[in-house]
LUMPABA-534547 format. One record per residue (C-alpha): residue number from 0; residue in one letter; x, y, z. Coordinates in nm, 3 decimals. Example, Ala and Ser with C-alpha at 12.3 -4.5 7.8 and 13.67 -1.06 7.14 Angstrom:
BEGIN
   resi   resn         u         v         w
      0      a     1.230    -0.450     0.780
      1      s     1.367    -0.106     0.714
This chain:
BEGIN
   resi   resn         u         v         w
      0      v     1.026     1.061    -1.243
      1      s     0.657     0.988    -1.284
      2      g     0.404     0.823    -1.053
      3      g     0.076     0.644    -1.108
      4      g     0.111     0.323    -0.909
      5      s     0.307    -0.002    -0.934
      6      g     0.119    -0.114    -1.247
      7      e     0.249     0.194    -1.431
      8      g     0.606     0.108    -1.330
      9      m     0.568    -0.248    -1.459
     10      k     0.418    -0.122    -1.786
     11      a     0.710     0.120    -1.830
     12      i     0.976    -0.149    -1.780
     13      v     0.797    -0.379    -2.029
     14      d     0.763    -0.092    -2.281
     15      k     1.131     0.006    -2.229
     16      t     1.031     0.365    -2.139
     17      t     1.214     0.359    -1.802
     18      d     1.551     0.250    -1.668
     19      i     1.409     0.166    -1.325
     20      a     1.052     0.071    -1.234
     21      m     0.954     0.113    -0.871
     22      s     0.686    -0.113    -0.727
     23      s     0.527    -0.185    -0.393
     24      r     0.446    -0.537    -0.510
     25      a     0.633    -0.817    -0.683
     26      i     0.607    -0.848    -1.060
     27      k     0.320    -1.071    -1.176
     28      k     0.371    -1.387    -1.382
     29      e     0.182    -1.238    -1.679
     30      e     0.393    -0.919    -1.664
     31      t     0.713    -1.127    -1.669
     32      e     0.583    -1.327    -1.967
     33      l     0.486    -1.008    -2.155
     34      a     0.828    -0.855    -2.078
     35      k     1.014    -1.163    -2.207
     36      s     0.802    -1.164    -2.525
     37      k     0.931    -0.807    -2.588
     38      g     1.294    -0.895    -2.516
     39      v     1.293    -0.748    -2.165
     40      n     1.445    -0.940    -1.873
     41      p     1.298    -0.795    -1.551
     42      v     1.546    -0.820    -1.261
     43      e     1.409    -0.764    -0.910
     44      h     1.584    -0.555    -0.643
     45      v     1.436    -0.544    -0.290
     46      i     1.520    -0.196    -0.162
     47      a     1.312    -0.166     0.156
     48      h     1.069    -0.323     0.397
     49      d     0.746    -0.131     0.454
     50      a     0.463    -0.144     0.705
     51      l     0.117    -0.088     0.557
     52      i    -0.058     0.127     0.819
     53      p    -0.434     0.181     0.861
     54      i    -0.489     0.553     0.926
     55      v    -0.772     0.752     1.081
     56      h    -0.838     1.114     1.178
     57      p    -0.642     1.219     1.492
     58      k    -0.972     1.282     1.680
     59      n    -1.075     0.915     1.632
     60      k    -1.029     0.735     1.967
     61      v    -0.979     0.391     1.808
     62      k    -0.613     0.280     1.849
     63      n    -0.606    -0.082     1.730
     64      l    -0.801    -0.300     1.487
     65      s    -0.768    -0.668     1.404
     66      i    -0.723    -0.784     1.047
     67      g    -1.076    -0.929     1.074
     68      q    -1.221    -0.592     1.176
     69      l    -1.033    -0.414     0.895
     70      s    -1.169    -0.668     0.645
     71      q    -1.527    -0.625     0.771
     72      i    -1.497    -0.244     0.755
     73      y    -1.361    -0.257     0.399
     74      q    -1.629    -0.506     0.290
     75      g    -1.892    -0.266     0.428
     76      n    -2.014    -0.503     0.702
     77      i    -1.896    -0.282     0.991
     78      t    -2.028     0.066     0.917
     79      n    -2.010     0.257     1.248
     80      w    -1.704     0.337     1.460
     81      k    -1.895     0.238     1.776
     82      e    -1.884    -0.127     1.656
     83      v    -1.504    -0.124     1.705
     84      g    -1.480     0.086     2.022
     85      g    -1.505     0.433     1.869
     86      d    -1.766     0.710     1.871
     87      d    -2.113     0.673     1.720
     88      l    -2.006     0.791     1.374
     89      k    -2.054     0.638     1.030
     90      i    -1.730     0.500     0.882
     91      v    -1.609     0.654     0.554
     92      v    -1.396     0.395     0.372
     93      i    -1.108     0.526     0.158
     94      s    -0.893     0.295    -0.055
     95      r    -0.624     0.313    -0.319
     96      d    -0.738     0.232    -0.673
     97      t    -0.699    -0.118    -0.810
     98      s    -0.389    -0.041    -1.025
     99      s    -0.195     0.035    -0.705
    100      g     0.055    -0.206    -0.554
    101      t    -0.055    -0.076    -0.213
    102      f    -0.412    -0.182    -0.297
    103      e    -0.281    -0.526    -0.396
    104      s    -0.091    -0.556    -0.068
    105      w    -0.407    -0.460     0.124
    106      d    -0.601    -0.715    -0.079
    107      h    -0.341    -0.984     0.004
    108      f    -0.318    -0.915     0.378
    109      v    -0.667    -0.793     0.467
    110      m    -0.930    -0.856     0.200
    111      k    -0.806    -1.200     0.094
    112      k    -0.992    -1.173    -0.238
    113      t    -1.318    -1.039    -0.087
    114      k    -1.449    -0.721    -0.253
    115      v    -1.403    -0.368    -0.122
    116      t    -1.742    -0.204    -0.061
    117      p    -1.875    -0.007    -0.363
    118      q    -1.920     0.287    -0.119
    119      a    -1.542     0.319    -0.079
    120      q    -1.370     0.625    -0.224
    121      m    -1.092     0.498    -0.452
    122      l    -0.800     0.745    -0.472
    123      a    -0.504     0.746    -0.709
    124      s    -0.217     0.823    -0.470
    125      s    -0.111     0.773    -0.110
    126      g    -0.070     1.150    -0.076
    127      a    -0.435     1.200    -0.174
    128      v    -0.541     0.929     0.072
    129      t    -0.352     1.093     0.362
    130      t    -0.500     1.435     0.283
    131      a    -0.853     1.292     0.262
    132      v    -0.826     1.125     0.605
    133      a    -0.674     1.439     0.763
    134      k    -0.986     1.633     0.657
    135      n    -1.250     1.375     0.757
    136      r    -1.299     1.249     1.113
    137      y    -1.519     0.963     0.985
    138      a    -1.255     0.825     0.751
    139      i    -1.026     0.522     0.747
    140      a    -0.760     0.445     0.486
    141      y    -0.419     0.275     0.459
    142      v    -0.074     0.392     0.350
    143      g     0.288     0.285     0.355
    144      i     0.467     0.402     0.670
    145      g     0.645     0.681     0.479
    146      y     0.311     0.862     0.437
    147      l     0.234     0.887     0.811
    148      n     0.234     1.247     0.933
    149      k     0.098     1.453     1.224
    150      n    -0.233     1.514     1.042
    151      v    -0.339     1.147     1.061
    152      k    -0.323     0.873     1.325
    153      g    -0.176     0.531     1.251
    154      l    -0.352     0.231     1.407
    155      s    -0.193    -0.081     1.549
    156      v    -0.299    -0.408     1.383
    157      n    -0.363    -0.719     1.594
    158      g    -0.207    -0.527     1.884
    159      v     0.124    -0.460     1.703
    160      k     0.238    -0.109     1.611
    161      g     0.380    -0.075     1.260
    162      s     0.740     0.053     1.261
    163      a     1.069     0.002     1.079
    164      d     1.165    -0.261     1.339
    165      t     0.836    -0.455     1.334
    166      a     0.830    -0.444     0.952
    167      l     1.184    -0.586     0.930
    168      s     1.111    -0.855     1.191
    169      k     0.777    -0.933     1.019
    170      e     0.615    -0.913     1.366
    171      y     0.384    -0.648     1.221
    172      p     0.121    -0.842     1.024
    173      l     0.104    -0.599     0.728
    174      s     0.477    -0.597     0.639
    175      r     0.579    -0.598     0.274
    176      e     0.886    -0.558     0.059
    177      l     0.934    -0.263    -0.178
    178      y     1.101    -0.321    -0.513
    179      m     1.285    -0.175    -0.807
    180      y     1.298    -0.356    -1.141
    181      t     1.550    -0.315    -1.421
    182      d     1.582    -0.473    -1.766
    183      g     1.869    -0.711    -1.694
    184      e     2.134    -0.636    -1.432
    185      p     2.164    -0.258    -1.396
    186      t     2.475    -0.071    -1.512
    187      g     2.606     0.285    -1.489
    188      e     2.395     0.546    -1.310
    189      a     2.100     0.306    -1.261
    190      a     2.324     0.056    -1.078
    191      k     2.471     0.335    -0.863
    192      f     2.125     0.466    -0.777
    193      i     1.995     0.122    -0.673
    194      a     2.311     0.061    -0.465
    195      f     2.261     0.402    -0.301
    196      l     1.901     0.320    -0.207
């Protein structure tokens, strides 16, 4: 098992260096074309529904942000927590790096092709993001629901709390599917593993 983001998984399936590629985004058209040119037939398996959760330090009194507020924070237009009902503290923006499927989901739901502020700290894993927010009461970031822990506080979005139920119902506005890809229909251990998940 190796990590590195959804882009790495897609590269590995195209290069035939993995049996199963995991991804928090759907395969891109150009990745499918590249795969087919190398004799690889990527088959998609939806294995879960995820809620992408904005997280802050537990001492932050903000509980809910709208998608518009999240976008303005990440563009660098809202720079102080007091502008969104918090304390008079500068906002430290933390993001996943651009090769991450989680970043692409955030871009799709929140940024809508606007640019993340150059002041943002771009981190390579959701674990690193969670740790950074736990240590910084000024910080905001976003993670899949599986990365929530007692050291960070998840925010509601547009008044809806992210959960397994609200992700499945799509009531939560930042709900996404999580995927596995195989070269053709899986067989043997790979098929059993996907069925198990």
